[in-house]
C-alpha positions as CSV (number, residue, x, y, z in Angstrom):
1,M,-33.6,-7.1,6.3
2,S,-33.6,-11.2,6.6
3,K,-36.8,-13.2,8.5
4,D,-34.1,-15.4,9.7
5,S,-33.5,-14.7,13.5
6,M,-30.0,-15.5,13.5
7,V,-29.5,-13.4,10.2
8,E,-29.4,-9.5,9.5
9,L,-29.5,-7.6,6.2
10,R,-29.0,-4.5,5.6
11,L,-28.7,-2.8,2.2
12,G,-27.2,0.8,2.7
13,D,-23.6,2.7,3.4
14,C,-21.8,0.8,6.2
15,I,-21.0,4.3,8.3
16,E,-25.0,5.1,8.2
17,V,-25.9,1.4,9.4
18,L,-23.7,0.7,11.8
19,R,-24.5,3.6,13.8
20,E,-27.7,2.3,15.1
21,Y,-25.5,-0.3,16.3
22,P,-25.5,0.2,20.3
23,S,-21.5,-0.2,21.7
24,G,-19.7,-3.3,21.9
25,S,-22.9,-5.4,20.0
26,M,-20.5,-7.4,17.5
27,D,-17.7,-10.3,18.3
28,L,-16.2,-10.3,15.5
29,I,-16.0,-8.7,12.8
30,F,-14.7,-9.7,8.7
31,A,-13.8,-6.5,6.4
32,D,-13.3,-6.9,3.1
33,P,-13.3,-2.9,2.2
34,P,-12.8,-1.6,-1.2
35,Y,-9.0,-1.7,-1.9
36,N,-9.5,1.5,-4.0
37,V,-7.5,0.2,-7.3
38,S,-10.0,1.1,-10.2
39,G,-9.8,3.2,-12.7
40,K,-5.5,3.8,-12.0
41,K,-4.6,1.5,-14.9
42,H,-4.1,-1.5,-12.9
43,I,-4.1,-4.8,-15.0
44,S,-5.0,-8.4,-14.8
45,V,-5.9,-11.7,-16.3
46,R,-9.3,-13.2,-17.0
47,S,-9.7,-16.5,-19.3
48,G,-6.2,-15.8,-19.5
49,K,-6.9,-12.4,-21.3
50,R,-6.0,-8.8,-20.6
51,V,-8.6,-7.4,-18.6
52,V,-8.1,-3.5,-16.3
53,L,-9.0,-4.1,-13.3
54,D,-12.4,-1.8,-12.7
55,M,-14.5,-3.2,-9.8
56,G,-16.9,0.0,-10.2
57,D,-17.4,3.4,-9.0
58,W,-16.9,2.3,-5.3
59,D,-13.4,1.4,-5.4
60,R,-12.4,4.5,-6.4
61,F,-11.1,7.2,-4.1
62,A,-8.3,10.0,-3.6
63,V,-5.4,9.1,-1.6
64,D,-6.7,11.5,0.9
65,D,-10.2,10.3,0.6
66,Y,-9.6,7.0,0.6
67,A,-7.9,7.3,3.9
68,I,-11.0,9.8,5.4
69,F,-13.3,7.5,4.4
70,C,-11.1,4.1,6.2
71,R,-11.2,6.3,8.8
72,K,-15.1,6.8,9.4
73,W,-16.0,3.1,9.1
74,L,-13.4,1.8,11.3
75,E,-14.4,4.4,13.7
76,E,-18.0,2.4,13.8
77,C,-16.7,-0.7,13.9
78,K,-14.5,-0.4,16.7
79,R,-17.2,1.4,19.0
80,V,-20.1,-1.8,18.1
81,L,-16.7,-4.2,18.6
82,S,-17.0,-5.9,21.5
83,N,-14.7,-6.0,24.4
84,S,-13.1,-9.1,23.9
85,G,-13.7,-9.2,19.7
86,T,-11.4,-9.3,17.1
87,I,-11.6,-7.3,13.7
88,W,-10.3,-8.9,10.7
89,I,-9.4,-6.8,7.9
90,S,-8.4,-7.7,4.4
91,G,-6.4,-6.1,2.1
92,T,-3.3,-5.5,-1.4
93,L,-0.5,-3.4,-1.0
94,H,-2.8,-0.6,-2.5
95,S,-5.1,-0.6,1.0
96,H,-2.7,-2.2,3.5
97,P,-0.5,0.6,4.4
98,T,-3.3,2.9,5.0
99,I,-4.9,0.6,7.0
100,G,-1.7,-0.1,9.1
101,F,-1.4,3.2,9.7
102,L,-5.1,4.1,10.6
103,L,-4.7,1.1,13.1
104,K,-2.3,2.4,15.0
105,Q,-4.0,6.1,14.7
106,L,-7.2,5.0,16.7
107,D,-5.2,2.7,19.1
108,F,-6.5,-0.8,17.7
109,W,-4.2,-3.9,19.2
110,I,-2.5,-5.5,16.2
111,I,-2.3,-9.1,17.1
112,N,-1.1,-10.6,13.5
113,D,-1.0,-9.6,10.2
114,V,-2.4,-12.8,8.3
115,I,-0.7,-13.1,5.0
116,W,-3.0,-15.5,2.5
117,Y,-1.1,-16.9,0.2
118,K,-2.9,-18.5,-3.2
119,P,-0.9,-21.7,-4.5
120,N,-3.6,-20.6,-7.7
121,A,-3.0,-16.9,-8.6
122,P,-3.7,-16.3,-12.3
123,P,-0.6,-15.6,-14.0
124,L,0.9,-12.2,-15.2
125,L,0.8,-11.5,-18.3
126,S,4.1,-9.1,-18.4
127,S,7.5,-9.4,-17.5
128,N,8.3,-6.4,-15.2
129,R,7.3,-7.6,-11.7
130,F,6.4,-10.5,-9.4
131,V,3.2,-12.5,-10.3
132,P,0.6,-10.7,-6.9
133,S,0.0,-14.3,-4.9
134,T,-0.6,-12.7,-1.7
135,E,-3.1,-11.0,0.4
136,L,-2.4,-9.6,3.7
137,I,-5.0,-9.3,6.6
138,W,-5.0,-7.4,9.8
139,V,-6.1,-9.2,12.9
140,A,-6.9,-6.5,15.6
141,S,-8.9,-5.8,19.1
142,K,-9.6,-2.9,21.5
143,S,-7.1,-4.9,23.9
144,K,-4.6,-7.2,25.2
145,K,-8.2,-9.2,26.0
146,Y,-9.5,-11.1,23.0
147,F,-11.3,-14.1,22.0
148,F,-8.4,-16.5,20.3
149,N,-9.1,-20.4,20.1
150,Y,-6.0,-21.7,20.0
151,E,-6.5,-25.0,20.7
152,L,-9.1,-25.4,17.5
153,A,-6.0,-23.1,15.4
154,K,-3.5,-26.2,16.2
155,K,-6.6,-29.1,15.1
156,M,-7.1,-27.2,12.0
157,N,-2.9,-27.3,11.8
158,R,-2.4,-31.4,12.9
159,G,-1.5,-30.2,16.4
160,K,0.7,-28.0,15.6
161,Q,0.5,-24.3,16.0
162,L,-0.9,-21.9,12.6
163,R,1.5,-20.1,11.6
164,N,0.3,-16.8,10.4
165,L,0.8,-17.9,6.3
166,W,-2.0,-19.6,5.3
167,N,-1.7,-21.8,2.2
168,L,-5.6,-21.6,0.6
169,P,-6.4,-21.5,-2.9
170,A,-8.6,-19.2,-4.6
171,T,-11.6,-20.9,-5.4
172,R,-13.8,-20.7,-8.7
173,H,-15.9,-17.7,-7.5
174,K,-19.8,-18.8,-7.1
175,T,-21.1,-15.6,-8.1
176,E,-20.3,-12.5,-10.0
177,H,-18.8,-10.3,-7.2
178,P,-15.1,-9.3,-8.4
179,T,-13.5,-9.8,-5.1
180,E,-15.6,-13.0,-3.6
181,K,-13.5,-14.4,-0.7
182,P,-13.4,-18.5,-0.7
183,E,-15.6,-20.1,1.9
184,S,-12.2,-22.2,3.6
185,L,-11.0,-18.6,4.1
186,L,-14.3,-17.3,5.9
187,E,-14.4,-21.1,7.9
188,R,-11.0,-20.7,9.4
189,I,-11.8,-17.0,10.7
190,I,-14.8,-17.6,11.3
191,L,-13.7,-20.9,13.7
192,I,-10.3,-18.7,15.9
193,G,-12.2,-16.1,16.1
194,S,-15.5,-16.5,17.8
195,M,-18.5,-19.1,19.8
196,E,-20.9,-20.5,18.5
197,G,-24.6,-18.6,19.0
198,G,-21.8,-15.1,18.9
199,T,-22.4,-12.1,16.5
200,V,-20.1,-11.9,13.0
201,L,-20.4,-8.3,11.1
202,D,-19.6,-7.5,7.7
203,P,-19.9,-4.2,6.4
204,F,-19.2,-4.7,3.3
205,M,-20.8,-7.8,2.9
206,G,-20.1,-8.2,-0.9
207,S,-22.0,-11.6,-2.6
208,G,-22.0,-12.8,1.2
209,T,-19.7,-15.3,1.5
210,T,-19.2,-14.0,5.3
211,G,-22.8,-14.6,5.8
212,V,-23.0,-18.3,4.6
213,V,-20.1,-19.2,6.6
214,A,-21.1,-18.1,10.2
215,K,-24.7,-19.7,9.6
216,R,-23.1,-22.7,9.0
217,L,-21.5,-22.2,11.8
218,S,-24.2,-21.6,13.7
219,R,-22.9,-17.5,14.3
220,R,-25.4,-14.9,14.3
221,F,-24.6,-12.5,11.5
222,V,-24.8,-8.2,10.3
223,G,-24.2,-7.8,7.3
224,I,-24.3,-4.5,4.5
225,E,-23.7,-4.1,1.4
226,I,-23.8,-0.6,-0.5
227,G,-24.8,-2.4,-4.1
228,E,-28.6,-3.5,-4.3
229,K,-27.3,-6.0,-7.2
230,Y,-24.5,-7.7,-4.7
231,F,-27.1,-7.5,-1.7
232,E,-29.8,-9.8,-4.2
233,I,-26.7,-12.4,-4.7
234,A,-25.7,-12.7,-0.3
235,R,-29.5,-12.7,0.1
236,R,-30.4,-15.4,-1.7
237,R,-27.1,-17.7,-0.8
238,I,-27.3,-16.9,2.9
239,E,-30.9,-17.8,2.9
240,R,-30.0,-21.5,0.9
241,T,-27.9,-22.1,3.5
242,R,-28.2,-24.1,6.9
243,P,-26.7,-24.5,9.9
244,R,-24.5,-27.5,10.5
245,A,-24.0,-29.7,13.7
246,S,-23.3,-28.0,17.0
247,R,-19.6,-28.5,17.3
248,H,-19.7,-31.5,19.9
249,G,-21.5,-33.4,17.2
250,S,-19.5,-36.0,14.9
251,Q,-20.6,-34.0,11.7
252,L,-18.8,-30.8,12.3
253,T,-15.6,-32.6,14.1
254,D,-14.9,-34.2,11.4
255,W,-15.0,-31.2,8.7
256,I,-12.8,-28.8,10.8
257,R,-10.4,-32.0,10.6
258,G,-10.4,-31.5,7.0
259,V,-9.6,-27.9,7.7
260,S,-5.8,-28.2,8.0
261,D,-2.8,-26.5,6.9
262,D,-0.5,-27.7,4.7
């Protein structure tokens, strides 16, 4: 547990931990669950070398077990999500068909599929497929009435409507976590999907990027992580973070102007 009144960090299985929280207590959920790619002979590139894609035991499931696991954590996320809140779920071709099916099965209102395009994605060493350069983010809510900061999204895109194709580089990792997301991605999601003082939940906290950005943007944060090593990395990162000025202050306003679509 964190001593920060704005931050609550929990070490444990997210399905079990979420059962302790009241229904409707979270205003925004960002979930970056296991993609279920490890142990299936998938190949990636690191430092220009071919490596087997192996995230760890937490990313290994049989097909049916993966669907059961995803259904359980999605059910709990829906329960704790506020009536005006949104859930954003990151994935790749290995996971997003399962997530999309379950969102419909659990009667979520699907708002968007955001395509995160990574212009600096690593090249392939093989020549029999296209270079993977995208991740898909499902955006959903409990109903058609949800919070979405449309005007701020336009400001981020120089006064034009923000499209669902986001050109954001996959920046160099700040930690050793293999699926760490760039802060620029979470900044955009949290600013558009929540208000200051609202509560942001990350049930698969990893190295803590969501918590860092939520705290910086003056949101409350609840983070759950099952791995003790990554939990400690996240805890230290979040403790070092300081909130920025209010959204009405010039410091944050100037920063928002810099978060624009290319």
